[in-house]
C-alpha positions in Angstrom: -49.3 9.2 -18.1 -50.7 10.8 -21.2 -48.9 8.8 -23.6 -50.2 5.3 -22.6 -53.7 6.7 -22.1 -53.6 8.2 -25.6 -52.2 5.0 -27.1 -55.0 2.9 -25.4 -57.7 5.3 -26.6 -56.2 5.3 -30.1 -56.3 1.6 -30.2 -59.9 1.6 -28.9 -60.8 3.9 -31.7 -59.5 1.5 -34.4 -62.9 -0.5 -34.5 -64.8 2.8 -35.0 -62.6 3.9 -37.7 -62.6 0.5 -39.4 -66.4 0.5 -39.2 -66.5 3.8 -41.1 -63.9 2.5 -43.6 -61.4 5.1 -42.5 -57.8 5.2 -41.3 -56.7 7.5 -38.4 -55.1 10.0 -40.9 -58.2 9.9 -43.2 -60.4 10.7 -40.1 -58.1 13.5 -39.0 -58.2 15.0 -42.6 -62.0 14.8 -42.9 -62.4 16.3 -39.4 -60.3 19.3 -40.4 -62.1 19.6 -43.8 -65.5 19.8 -41.9 -64.2 23.2 -40.6 -64.1 24.3 -44.2 -61.9 23.8 -47.4 -58.2 23.8 -47.1 -56.4 26.3 -49.5 -53.5 23.8 -50.3 -52.4 20.4 -49.5 -49.3 21.8 -47.8 -51.4 24.1 -45.6 -53.6 21.1 -44.6 -50.5 19.0 -43.8 -49.2 21.8 -41.5 -52.6 22.3 -39.8 -53.0 18.6 -38.9 -49.3 18.1 -38.1 -48.7 15.7 -41.0 -45.8 15.3 -43.3 -47.0 16.6 -46.5 -45.3 13.9 -48.6 -46.9 11.1 -46.5 -50.3 12.8 -46.6 -50.6 12.6 -50.4 -51.4 8.8 -50.5 -54.1 9.6 -47.8 -55.6 12.3 -50.0 -55.4 10.2 -53.1 -57.4 7.3 -51.2 -60.0 9.8 -49.9 -60.4 11.2 -53.4 -60.7 7.7 -54.9 -63.4 6.8 -52.4 -65.3 10.0 -53.1 -64.8 11.5 -49.6 -62.9 14.6 -50.7 -62.7 16.7 -53.8 -59.5 18.4 -55.0 -59.7 21.6 -57.1 -56.8 23.0 -59.0 -56.0 26.6 -58.5 -56.5 28.2 -61.9 -53.6 30.6 -61.2 -51.3 27.8 -60.2 -52.2 24.3 -61.2 -49.7 22.8 -58.6 -52.0 24.1 -55.7 -55.2 22.2 -54.8 -57.9 23.3 -52.6 -59.5 20.4 -50.7 -63.1 19.9 -49.7 -65.0 17.1 -47.9 -67.9 15.7 -50.0 -71.3 14.8 -48.4 -70.2 11.1 -48.2 -66.9 12.2 -46.5 -68.9 14.2 -43.9 -71.2 11.3 -43.4 -68.3 8.7 -42.8 -66.5 11.2 -40.5 -69.7 11.7 -38.5 -70.3 7.9 -38.2 -66.7 7.4 -37.0 -66.9 10.3 -34.5 -70.2 9.1 -33.0 -68.6 5.7 -32.4 -65.5 7.2 -30.9 -67.6 9.5 -28.6 -69.5 6.5 -27.4 -66.2 4.9 -26.3 -64.9 8.2 -24.9 -68.1 8.4 -22.8 -67.6 4.7 -21.7 -64.0 5.5 -20.6 -65.0 8.8 -18.8 -67.8 7.1 -17.0 -65.0 5.1 -15.0 -64.4 8.5 -13.2 -66.7 10.0 -10.6 -68.8 12.8 -12.2 -66.8 15.7 -10.4 -63.4 14.2 -11.5 -64.8 13.6 -15.1 -66.0 17.3 -15.4 -62.7 18.6 -14.1 -60.7 16.3 -16.5 -62.6 17.3 -19.5 -62.4 21.1 -18.5 -58.6 20.6 -18.2 -58.4 18.9 -21.5 -60.4 21.6 -23.3 -58.1 24.3 -21.9 -54.9 22.4 -22.8 -56.2 21.7 -26.3 -56.9 25.3 -26.9 -53.3 26.5 -26.1 -51.2 27.6 -29.0 -48.9 24.8 -30.1 -46.0 27.1 -29.3 -46.9 27.1 -25.7 -46.9 23.3 -25.6 -43.5 23.2 -27.3 -41.9 25.9 -25.2 -39.8 24.7 -22.3 -41.1 27.5 -20.3 -44.8 27.5 -21.3 -47.5 29.8 -19.8 -47.7 30.7 -16.2 -49.4 28.2 -13.9 -53.1 28.7 -13.5 -54.4 30.0 -10.1 -55.6 27.3 -7.7 
């Protein structure tokens, strides 16, 4: 049930991302960088679940557009700290606002009580450690 829903919501986000001039991966990178700089490109890739070799072209494009800055580590020039620029924050915020409008539209299809329970459940699941989601045993079921 989640996979078709996620695919449909992802497709519905495409116009919002295009309107902000972003790809999905660019949006993911900028969203993560709003939390603070990433110490290395490899760390960023790991944090967002991206293959580091496939992430490099995304970072190159974001830098070309002036949406992120890369700073070489003086101790090791192979390492780069990444930070969102003001324009990167602005474009991410524009995309996020459009995405949230669509999410609100979709969630409005549920009665208020179901909508609130669904969102509460999503928040709880999204806060679980990745390992708990990957484990075949997972955490103990919640009390009714």
